[in-house]
Legacy VTK file of the C-alpha trace (Angstrom):
# vtk DataFile Version 3.0
C-alpha trace
ASCII
DATASET POLYDATA
POINTS 110 float
-245.073 -170.516 -8.374
-247.332 -172.613 -6.432
-250.829 -173.804 -7.068
-253.743 -175.621 -5.029
-256.212 -177.349 -7.395
-259.870 -177.738 -5.997
-262.151 -180.403 -5.776
-264.195 -179.841 -8.861
-261.056 -179.980 -10.943
-259.198 -183.362 -11.458
-255.979 -184.331 -9.771
-254.367 -184.884 -13.154
-254.258 -181.117 -13.409
-252.168 -180.781 -10.361
-249.974 -183.479 -11.693
-249.762 -181.813 -15.086
-248.609 -178.536 -13.415
-245.862 -180.369 -11.313
-244.852 -181.848 -14.681
-244.669 -178.360 -16.141
-242.202 -177.352 -13.398
-244.768 -175.681 -10.940
-245.454 -176.575 -7.265
-248.808 -177.952 -7.130
-251.326 -180.027 -4.990
-254.737 -181.276 -5.579
-257.014 -180.819 -2.252
-257.167 -184.592 -2.320
-253.453 -184.696 -1.829
-253.751 -182.902 1.437
-256.927 -184.580 2.524
-259.116 -181.742 2.032
-261.853 -183.068 -0.230
-264.403 -182.728 2.404
-263.042 -179.228 3.771
-265.134 -176.272 3.582
-264.247 -173.461 1.300
-263.022 -171.286 4.268
-260.736 -174.045 5.205
-259.366 -174.443 1.761
-259.051 -170.776 1.480
-256.972 -170.453 4.829
-254.675 -173.487 3.795
-254.036 -171.785 0.452
-253.042 -168.834 2.099
-250.820 -170.620 4.654
-248.824 -172.362 1.900
-248.894 -169.090 -0.389
-250.585 -171.031 -3.309
-252.729 -169.638 -6.078
-256.094 -171.518 -5.916
-257.439 -172.933 -9.261
-261.323 -173.656 -8.897
-264.469 -173.708 -10.551
-266.274 -172.669 -7.628
-267.379 -168.969 -7.759
-267.752 -168.910 -3.912
-263.949 -168.208 -3.825
-264.399 -164.942 -5.782
-266.378 -163.630 -2.918
-263.780 -164.963 -0.183
-261.190 -163.205 -2.308
-263.092 -159.854 -2.083
-264.346 -160.632 1.796
-260.993 -162.069 3.233
-258.034 -160.989 1.261
-255.099 -163.194 2.415
-252.728 -162.958 -0.588
-254.266 -165.736 -2.295
-254.827 -165.323 -5.903
-257.727 -167.121 -7.577
-257.855 -168.723 -11.146
-261.471 -169.032 -11.684
-262.085 -171.704 -14.339
-265.337 -171.172 -16.166
-265.543 -174.000 -18.622
-268.428 -176.540 -18.718
-267.961 -180.192 -18.415
-265.066 -181.311 -20.489
-262.717 -184.329 -20.792
-259.375 -184.425 -18.876
-257.490 -184.042 -21.969
-259.249 -181.163 -23.453
-258.960 -179.335 -19.964
-255.133 -180.046 -19.834
-254.842 -178.821 -23.316
-256.742 -175.672 -22.619
-254.536 -175.085 -19.481
-251.412 -175.656 -21.692
-252.488 -172.846 -23.876
-253.468 -170.702 -21.028
-250.445 -171.105 -18.533
-248.177 -168.629 -19.962
-250.976 -165.777 -19.750
-251.923 -167.064 -16.335
-248.076 -166.931 -15.204
-247.730 -163.429 -16.627
-250.987 -162.043 -14.967
-249.991 -163.596 -11.559
-246.627 -162.109 -11.787
-248.153 -158.751 -12.380
-250.079 -159.043 -9.271
-253.593 -159.996 -10.475
-255.502 -161.661 -7.717
-258.501 -162.878 -9.951
-257.828 -164.459 -13.345
-261.011 -165.528 -15.002
-260.665 -168.272 -17.717
-263.734 -168.421 -19.941
-264.164 -171.020 -22.423
LINES 1 111
110 0 1 2 3 4 5 6 7 8 9 10 11 12 13 14 15 16 17 18 19 20 21 22 23 24 25 26 27 28 29 30 31 32 33 34 35 36 37 38 39 40 41 42 43 44 45 46 47 48 49 50 51 52 53 54 55 56 57 58 59 60 61 62 63 64 65 66 67 68 69 70 71 72 73 74 75 76 77 78 79 80 81 82 83 84 85 86 87 88 89 90 91 92 93 94 95 96 97 98 99 100 101 102 103 104 105 106 107 108 109
């Protein structure tokens, strides 16, 4: 399972995912911090990655330009990096289960 972590989330999330055995990159790792949403969307499709983002615009792209990319839409307010990683540790079994079942939009709500 491969993930691309968007700019609004910390690079530490991508590193944590790698530590858990997933393939993951942060947009900063691939020099896309200033990329448009469309460029990030296309890149996620090119590498067959699930996009983890706080940006609601990607839910619109999912509906308008389906390209096989699934979106994990993180709807949590400002929080510490540690709290975010703890939250993902609890949520990842369900995220993985939903992605394997073919869900294309997974909304994580605090």
